[in-house]
C-alpha positions as a Markdown table, in Angstrom:
| # | Residue | x | y | z |
|---|---|---|---|---|
| 1 | Met | 0.0 | 0.0 | 0.0 |
| 2 | Ala | 2.4 | 2.6 | -1.2 |
| 3 | Gly | 2.5 | 5.8 | -3.2 |
| 4 | Arg | -0.8 | 7.5 | -4.1 |
| 5 | Arg | -3.0 | 4.9 | -2.4 |
| 6 | Glu | -1.2 | 5.4 | 0.8 |
| 7 | Glu | -1.6 | 9.2 | 0.5 |
| 8 | Arg | -5.4 | 8.9 | 0.1 |
| 9 | Leu | -5.7 | 6.8 | 3.2 |
| 10 | Thr | -3.4 | 8.8 | 5.5 |
| 11 | Asp | -6.2 | 11.0 | 6.9 |
| 12 | Arg | -8.6 | 8.1 | 7.5 |
| 13 | Lys | -9.3 | 7.7 | 11.2 |
| 14 | Tyr | -9.7 | 3.9 | 11.1 |
| 15 | Val | -6.9 | 3.0 | 8.7 |
| 16 | Val | -3.9 | 2.5 | 11.0 |
| 17 | Phe | -0.9 | 1.4 | 9.0 |
| 18 | Asp | 0.9 | -0.1 | 12.0 |
| 19 | Val | -2.1 | -2.4 | 12.5 |
| 20 | Leu | -2.2 | -3.3 | 8.8 |
| 21 | Asp | 1.5 | -4.0 | 8.7 |
| 22 | His | 1.2 | -6.4 | 11.6 |
| 23 | Ile | -1.7 | -8.4 | 10.1 |
| 24 | Ala | -0.4 | -8.2 | 6.4 |
| 25 | Ser | 0.6 | -11.9 | 6.4 |
| 26 | Leu | -2.8 | -13.1 | 7.5 |
| 27 | Glu | -5.8 | -14.1 | 5.4 |
| 28 | Met | -9.6 | -13.9 | 5.9 |
| 29 | Arg | -10.4 | -17.2 | 4.2 |
| 30 | Ala | -13.7 | -19.0 | 4.0 |
| 31 | Arg | -14.0 | -22.4 | 5.8 |
| 32 | Asp | -17.0 | -23.7 | 3.9 |
| 33 | Leu | -17.8 | -23.8 | 0.2 |
| 34 | Val | -19.6 | -20.6 | -0.8 |
| 35 | Glu | -20.6 | -19.3 | -4.2 |
| 36 | Gly | -17.6 | -18.5 | -6.3 |
| 37 | Thr | -15.0 | -19.9 | -4.0 |
| 38 | Met | -13.6 | -22.6 | -1.8 |
| 39 | Ala | -11.8 | -21.1 | 1.2 |
| 40 | Gly | -10.8 | -17.8 | -0.3 |
| 41 | Leu | -9.3 | -17.5 | -3.7 |
| 42 | Gln | -9.5 | -21.2 | -4.4 |
| 43 | Arg | -11.1 | -23.2 | -7.2 |
| 44 | Ser | -14.6 | -22.4 | -8.3 |
| 45 | Pro | -17.2 | -25.1 | -7.6 |
| 46 | Tyr | -18.8 | -24.5 | -11.0 |
| 47 | Leu | -18.0 | -26.8 | -13.9 |
| 48 | Gly | -17.1 | -25.2 | -17.2 |
| 49 | Ala | -15.2 | -22.3 | -15.7 |
| 50 | Ser | -12.4 | -20.7 | -17.7 |
| 51 | Ser | -8.9 | -21.9 | -17.0 |
| 52 | Glu | -7.4 | -18.7 | -18.6 |
| 53 | Phe | -4.5 | -17.2 | -16.5 |
| 54 | Ala | -5.6 | -14.1 | -14.6 |
| 55 | Gln | -2.9 | -13.1 | -12.1 |
| 56 | His | -0.4 | -14.1 | -9.4 |
| 57 | Arg | -0.7 | -13.9 | -5.7 |
| 58 | Ala | 1.6 | -14.7 | -2.8 |
| 59 | Tyr | 1.8 | -18.4 | -1.8 |
| 60 | Val | 0.4 | -19.3 | 1.6 |
| 61 | Pro | 0.7 | -22.6 | 3.4 |
| 62 | Gly | -2.0 | -25.0 | 2.1 |
| 63 | Asp | -1.9 | -23.8 | -1.5 |
| 64 | Asp | -1.4 | -26.5 | -4.1 |
| 65 | Thr | 2.4 | -26.4 | -4.9 |
| 66 | Arg | 1.6 | -27.4 | -8.5 |
| 67 | His | 0.4 | -23.8 | -9.0 |
| 68 | Ile | 3.7 | -22.2 | -7.9 |
| 69 | Asp | 5.2 | -20.1 | -10.7 |
| 70 | Trp | 8.9 | -21.2 | -10.6 |
| 71 | Lys | 9.9 | -18.6 | -13.2 |
| 72 | Val | 8.7 | -15.9 | -10.9 |
| 73 | Tyr | 10.5 | -17.5 | -8.0 |
| 74 | Gly | 13.7 | -17.5 | -10.1 |
| 75 | Arg | 13.4 | -13.8 | -10.6 |
| 76 | Thr | 12.2 | -12.8 | -7.1 |
| 77 | Glu | 13.2 | -15.7 | -4.8 |
| 78 | Arg | 9.6 | -15.5 | -3.5 |
| 79 | Tyr | 6.8 | -18.0 | -3.9 |
| 80 | Tyr | 3.8 | -16.9 | -6.0 |
| 81 | Val | 0.9 | -19.1 | -7.3 |
| 82 | Arg | -0.8 | -18.7 | -10.6 |
| 83 | Gln | -4.5 | -17.8 | -10.4 |
| 84 | Phe | -7.0 | -18.5 | -13.2 |
| 85 | Gln | -10.4 | -17.0 | -14.0 |
| 86 | Glu | -12.1 | -20.0 | -12.6 |
| 87 | Glu | -10.7 | -19.0 | -9.2 |
| 88 | Thr | -13.4 | -16.5 | -8.3 |
| 89 | Asn | -13.9 | -14.3 | -5.3 |
| 90 | Phe | -16.3 | -14.3 | -2.4 |
| 91 | Val | -17.9 | -11.4 | -0.6 |
| 92 | Val | -17.2 | -10.4 | 3.1 |
| 93 | Thr | -20.1 | -8.4 | 4.5 |
| 94 | Phe | -19.6 | -6.4 | 7.7 |
| 95 | Ile | -22.6 | -5.7 | 9.8 |
| 96 | Val | -21.5 | -2.9 | 12.2 |
| 97 | Asp | -23.5 | -1.9 | 15.2 |
| 98 | Cys | -23.9 | 1.9 | 15.4 |
| 99 | Ser | -26.2 | 2.1 | 18.4 |
| 100 | Glu | -25.9 | 4.4 | 21.3 |
| 101 | Ser | -24.4 | 1.8 | 23.6 |
| 102 | Met | -21.4 | 1.5 | 21.3 |
| 103 | Arg | -20.3 | 5.0 | 22.3 |
| 104 | Tyr | -19.2 | 3.7 | 25.7 |
| 105 | Gly | -15.5 | 3.5 | 26.4 |
| 106 | Ser | -13.7 | 3.5 | 29.7 |
| 107 | Gly | -10.4 | 4.3 | 28.0 |
| 108 | Asp | -9.3 | 6.5 | 25.1 |
| 109 | Ala | -11.3 | 4.6 | 22.5 |
| 110 | Ser | -15.0 | 3.6 | 22.5 |
| 111 | Lys | -16.5 | 0.3 | 21.5 |
| 112 | Leu | -17.5 | 1.9 | 18.3 |
| 113 | Asp | -13.9 | 3.0 | 17.6 |
| 114 | His | -12.8 | -0.6 | 18.2 |
| 115 | Ala | -15.5 | -2.0 | 15.9 |
| 116 | Cys | -14.7 | 0.4 | 13.1 |
| 117 | Leu | -11.0 | -0.4 | 13.3 |
| 118 | Leu | -11.8 | -4.1 | 13.2 |
| 119 | Thr | -13.9 | -3.5 | 10.1 |
| 120 | Ala | -11.3 | -1.4 | 8.3 |
| 121 | Ser | -8.5 | -3.9 | 9.1 |
| 122 | Leu | -10.4 | -7.0 | 8.0 |
| 123 | Ser | -11.6 | -5.2 | 4.9 |
| 124 | Tyr | -8.0 | -4.5 | 4.0 |
| 125 | Leu | -7.2 | -8.3 | 4.3 |
| 126 | Ala | -10.2 | -9.2 | 2.2 |
| 127 | Leu | -9.5 | -6.6 | -0.5 |
| 128 | Arg | -5.8 | -7.4 | -0.6 |
| 129 | Gln | -6.6 | -11.1 | -1.5 |
| 130 | Ala | -9.0 | -9.8 | -4.3 |
| 131 | Asp | -12.2 | -10.7 | -2.5 |
| 132 | Ala | -15.2 | -8.3 | -2.3 |
| 133 | Val | -16.2 | -6.2 | 0.7 |
| 134 | Ser | -19.5 | -4.7 | 1.6 |
| 135 | Val | -20.4 | -2.8 | 4.8 |
| 136 | Ala | -23.8 | -2.4 | 6.5 |
| 137 | Leu | -24.3 | 0.1 | 9.3 |
| 138 | Phe | -27.3 | -0.5 | 11.6 |
| 139 | Asp | -28.9 | 0.4 | 14.9 |
| 140 | Glu | -32.7 | 0.0 | 15.2 |
| 141 | Lys | -32.8 | -0.2 | 11.4 |
| 142 | Leu | -30.4 | -0.3 | 8.5 |
| 143 | Ile | -28.6 | 3.0 | 8.3 |
| 144 | Ser | -26.5 | 2.5 | 5.1 |
| 145 | Phe | -25.2 | -0.2 | 2.9 |
| 146 | Leu | -22.0 | -0.1 | 0.8 |
| 147 | Pro | -22.3 | -2.6 | -2.0 |
| 148 | Pro | -19.6 | -5.1 | -2.6 |
| 149 | Arg | -16.3 | -3.7 | -4.0 |
| 150 | Thr | -13.1 | -5.5 | -4.9 |
| 151 | Ser | -10.4 | -3.0 | -5.5 |
| 152 | Leu | -7.9 | -2.2 | -2.7 |
| 153 | Gly | -8.6 | 1.5 | -3.4 |
| 154 | Ser | -12.1 | 0.8 | -2.0 |
| 155 | Leu | -10.7 | 0.7 | 1.5 |
| 156 | Gly | -10.9 | 4.5 | 1.5 |
| 157 | Leu | -14.7 | 4.3 | 0.9 |
| 158 | Val | -15.1 | 1.8 | 3.7 |
| 159 | Ala | -13.1 | 4.0 | 6.1 |
| 160 | Ser | -15.0 | 7.2 | 5.2 |
| 161 | Ser | -18.4 | 5.4 | 5.6 |
| 162 | Leu | -17.3 | 4.4 | 9.1 |
| 163 | Glu | -16.5 | 8.0 | 10.0 |
| 164 | Thr | -20.0 | 9.1 | 9.3 |
| 165 | Ile | -21.5 | 7.1 | 12.2 |
| 166 | Arg | -23.5 | 9.1 | 14.8 |
| 167 | Pro | -24.7 | 6.7 | 17.5 |
| 168 | Glu | -28.1 | 7.8 | 18.8 |
| 169 | Arg | -30.6 | 4.9 | 18.9 |
| 170 | Gly | -31.0 | 1.4 | 20.2 |
| 171 | Thr | -30.1 | -2.0 | 18.7 |
| 172 | Lys | -32.4 | -4.4 | 16.8 |
| 173 | Leu | -30.2 | -6.8 | 14.9 |
| 174 | Glu | -33.1 | -9.2 | 14.3 |
| 175 | Thr | -35.1 | -6.6 | 12.3 |
| 176 | Val | -32.1 | -5.6 | 10.3 |
| 177 | Val | -30.8 | -9.0 | 9.1 |
| 178 | Pro | -33.9 | -10.0 | 7.0 |
| 179 | Val | -33.5 | -6.7 | 5.1 |
| 180 | Leu | -29.8 | -7.4 | 4.5 |
| 181 | Val | -30.3 | -11.0 | 3.4 |
| 182 | Glu | -32.2 | -9.6 | 0.4 |
| 183 | Met | -29.4 | -7.1 | -0.3 |
| 184 | Ile | -26.4 | -9.4 | 0.2 |
| 185 | Gly | -27.5 | -12.0 | -2.4 |
| 186 | Arg | -24.9 | -14.7 | -3.0 |
| 187 | Arg | -23.4 | -16.7 | -0.2 |
| 188 | Gly | -20.3 | -15.4 | 1.5 |
| 189 | Ile | -18.9 | -14.5 | 4.9 |
| 190 | Val | -20.9 | -12.2 | 7.2 |
| 191 | Val | -19.1 | -10.6 | 10.1 |
| 192 | Ile | -21.4 | -9.1 | 12.8 |
| 193 | Ile | -19.5 | -6.6 | 14.9 |
| 194 | Ser | -21.6 | -5.5 | 17.9 |
| 195 | Asp | -21.9 | -5.3 | 21.7 |
| 196 | Leu | -25.1 | -7.4 | 21.2 |
| 197 | Leu | -26.9 | -5.3 | 23.8 |
| 198 | Asp | -30.3 | -5.5 | 22.2 |
| 199 | Val | -32.9 | -4.2 | 24.6 |
| 200 | Gly | -35.8 | -4.7 | 22.2 |
| 201 | Ser | -37.3 | -7.6 | 24.1 |
| 202 | Pro | -40.6 | -7.0 | 25.9 |
| 203 | Asp | -39.1 | -7.4 | 29.4 |
| 204 | Gly | -36.2 | -5.1 | 28.7 |
| 205 | Asn | -33.6 | -7.8 | 29.0 |
| 206 | Asp | -30.9 | -8.6 | 26.5 |
| 207 | Asp | -32.6 | -10.5 | 23.7 |
| 208 | Thr | -30.3 | -13.4 | 23.2 |
| 209 | Ala | -33.1 | -15.2 | 21.4 |
| 210 | Gly | -33.3 | -12.4 | 18.9 |
| 211 | Ile | -29.6 | -12.6 | 18.2 |
| 212 | Leu | -29.9 | -16.3 | 17.7 |
| 213 | Arg | -32.8 | -15.9 | 15.2 |
| 214 | Ala | -30.7 | -13.3 | 13.2 |
| 215 | Ile | -27.7 | -15.7 | 13.0 |
| 216 | Gln | -30.0 | -18.7 | 12.1 |
| 217 | Leu | -31.5 | -16.7 | 9.2 |
| 218 | Leu | -28.0 | -15.9 | 7.9 |
| 219 | Arg | -27.0 | -19.6 | 8.2 |
| 220 | His | -30.2 | -20.7 | 6.6 |
| 221 | Gln | -29.1 | -18.6 | 3.6 |
| 222 | Arg | -25.8 | -20.6 | 3.8 |
| 223 | His | -23.6 | -17.6 | 4.8 |
| 224 | Glu | -20.6 | -18.3 | 6.9 |
| 225 | Val | -21.1 | -16.2 | 10.1 |
| 226 | Val | -18.6 | -14.6 | 12.4 |
| 227 | Val | -19.8 | -12.8 | 15.5 |
| 228 | Met | -17.4 | -10.3 | 17.0 |
| 229 | His | -18.8 | -9.4 | 20.4 |
| 230 | Val | -17.3 | -6.1 | 21.4 |
| 231 | Leu | -17.3 | -5.2 | 25.1 |
| 232 | Asp | -15.4 | -2.7 | 27.2 |
| 233 | Pro | -13.3 | -4.2 | 30.1 |
| 234 | Gln | -15.4 | -2.4 | 32.6 |
| 235 | Glu | -18.5 | -4.0 | 31.2 |
| 236 | Leu | -16.9 | -7.4 | 31.9 |
| 237 | Ser | -15.5 | -6.7 | 35.3 |
| 238 | Phe | -17.6 | -3.8 | 36.7 |
| 239 | Asp | -14.5 | -2.6 | 38.5 |
| 240 | Phe | -15.9 | 0.7 | 39.7 |
| 241 | Gly | -15.7 | 2.1 | 43.3 |
| 242 | Gly | -17.8 | 4.4 | 45.4 |
| 243 | Arg | -21.4 | 5.5 | 44.7 |
| 244 | Ile | -21.9 | 6.2 | 41.0 |
| 245 | Arg | -24.6 | 7.5 | 38.8 |
| 246 | Phe | -24.8 | 5.5 | 35.6 |
| 247 | Glu | -26.3 | 7.3 | 32.6 |
| 248 | Gly | -28.7 | 5.2 | 30.7 |
| 249 | Met | -28.3 | 4.5 | 26.9 |
| 250 | Glu | -30.8 | 3.3 | 24.3 |
| 251 | Ser | -33.8 | 4.7 | 26.1 |
| 252 | Leu | -32.8 | 3.2 | 29.5 |
| 253 | Pro | -33.1 | 5.5 | 32.6 |
| 254 | Ala | -30.1 | 6.6 | 34.7 |
| 255 | Ala | -29.4 | 4.7 | 37.9 |
| 256 | Val | -27.4 | 5.3 | 41.0 |
| 257 | Ala | -25.6 | 2.3 | 42.5 |
| 258 | Glu | -22.7 | 1.2 | 44.7 |
| 259 | Pro | -20.7 | -1.2 | 42.4 |
| 260 | Asn | -19.2 | -3.1 | 45.4 |
| 261 | Lys | -22.6 | -4.2 | 46.5 |
| 262 | Ile | -23.8 | -5.5 | 43.1 |
| 263 | Arg | -20.6 | -6.5 | 41.3 |
| 264 | Ala | -20.9 | -10.2 | 42.0 |
| 265 | Asp | -24.5 | -10.4 | 40.7 |
| 266 | Tyr | -23.6 | -8.2 | 37.7 |
| 267 | Val | -20.6 | -10.3 | 36.7 |
| 268 | Asp | -22.7 | -13.5 | 37.0 |
| 269 | Ile | -25.3 | -12.0 | 34.6 |
| 270 | Val | -22.7 | -10.9 | 32.1 |
| 271 | Gln | -21.0 | -14.3 | 32.2 |
| 272 | Arg | -24.3 | -16.1 | 31.6 |
| 273 | Phe | -25.0 | -13.7 | 28.7 |
| 274 | Leu | -21.6 | -14.5 | 27.2 |
| 275 | Ala | -22.1 | -18.2 | 27.6 |
| 276 | Gln | -25.6 | -18.1 | 26.0 |
| 277 | Thr | -24.3 | -16.1 | 23.1 |
| 278 | Lys | -21.3 | -18.4 | 22.6 |
| 279 | Met | -23.6 | -21.4 | 22.8 |
| 280 | Ala | -26.0 | -19.9 | 20.2 |
| 281 | Cys | -23.1 | -19.4 | 17.8 |
| 282 | Ala | -21.7 | -22.9 | 18.4 |
| 283 | Gly | -25.1 | -24.4 | 17.7 |
| 284 | Thr | -25.2 | -22.7 | 14.3 |
| 285 | Arg | -21.6 | -23.5 | 13.4 |
| 286 | Ser | -20.8 | -19.8 | 13.6 |
| 287 | Asp | -17.6 | -18.3 | 14.9 |
| 288 | Tyr | -17.8 | -16.4 | 18.2 |
| 289 | Val | -15.1 | -13.9 | 19.1 |
| 290 | Leu | -15.1 | -12.0 | 22.4 |
| 291 | Val | -13.5 | -8.6 | 21.7 |
| 292 | Asn | -12.2 | -7.0 | 24.8 |
| 293 | Thr | -11.4 | -3.4 | 23.8 |
| 294 | Ala | -8.4 | -3.5 | 26.2 |
| 295 | Glu | -6.7 | -5.8 | 23.7 |
| 296 | Pro | -5.1 | -4.1 | 20.6 |
| 297 | Val | -7.0 | -4.9 | 17.4 |
| 298 | Asp | -3.9 | -6.3 | 15.6 |
| 299 | His | -3.2 | -8.7 | 18.5 |
| 300 | Leu | -6.8 | -9.9 | 18.5 |
| 301 | Leu | -6.8 | -10.5 | 14.7 |
| 302 | Val | -3.4 | -12.3 | 14.7 |
| 303 | Arg | -4.8 | -14.6 | 17.5 |
| 304 | Tyr | -8.2 | -15.2 | 15.9 |
| 305 | Leu | -7.2 | -15.6 | 12.2 |
| 306 | Thr | -4.2 | -17.9 | 13.1 |
| 307 | Ala | -6.6 | -20.1 | 15.1 |
| 308 | Arg | -9.2 | -20.0 | 12.3 |
| 309 | Gly | -6.6 | -21.0 | 9.7 |
| 310 | Lys | -5.5 | -24.0 | 11.7 |
| 311 | Ile | -9.1 | -25.2 | 12.1 |
| 312 | Arg | -9.7 | -24.8 | 8.3 |
| 313 | Glu | -6.5 | -26.8 | 7.5 |
| 314 | Gly | -7.8 | -29.5 | 9.8 |
| 315 | Arg | -11.0 | -29.8 | 7.8 |
| 316 | Arg | -9.2 | -30.6 | 4.6 |
């Protein structure tokens, strides 16, 4: 990412070159067969596809060594594989939570900042491997949808769309996903990036059932689903002291409380919510990633994508 492209991205808030450099060797590859691809830039499942040469890309462990271009290796001393037109791309769709609760952050960055940095960084990986990226922003409804794009230069559009977010309303993932299913079209990878604090249920509690229904609908359409559950460390530990007034978000009232007296009950409720959400993802063969905003984004992505790659290799 050098020269003019780098200049265009320099002022983008969520394009952090140190992060991109750290994750540059990773890949966002599909585990399951989706339309147009097998595991990211692999052979098309459709018969009769053209075998005309299209381009080179860097070799990664697991690629068929028969496709290594040894002439290129002789000139560069680097391994590249030949790609053909039959090796078509898949679409990675990011569904990003822009609700009011995402504004919270006990440190320098909010949950929303973390979610946007994750989106931009994963978009870079997908675009760099010639796959398509689309971005949907939502709260109680779908706010905007950036259609799939494949050029690496599209990263600027992704980043600029993330900078327009103004969190104001609540979260209703279950009402947004059916709309998106019609817009996404062909099967691909869908990455949900949210704190999953949906207070749309009648009793005012977190609607884990609604989250499950949203994931099930995506899986029914044969999308591969990754849920990145973004939470602040204070939301996990409730490590506050003294008597504190907590401001309500997403139509919830303010409340005064002494954290020391309720911490144990609070942590128990949070842990049960995490367990239920993780179980819902496991039951639909979807990835669940707990994103603690105290962990740098590049460290999280190295850990997750490395583990994901090992699981994928084990399925071959």
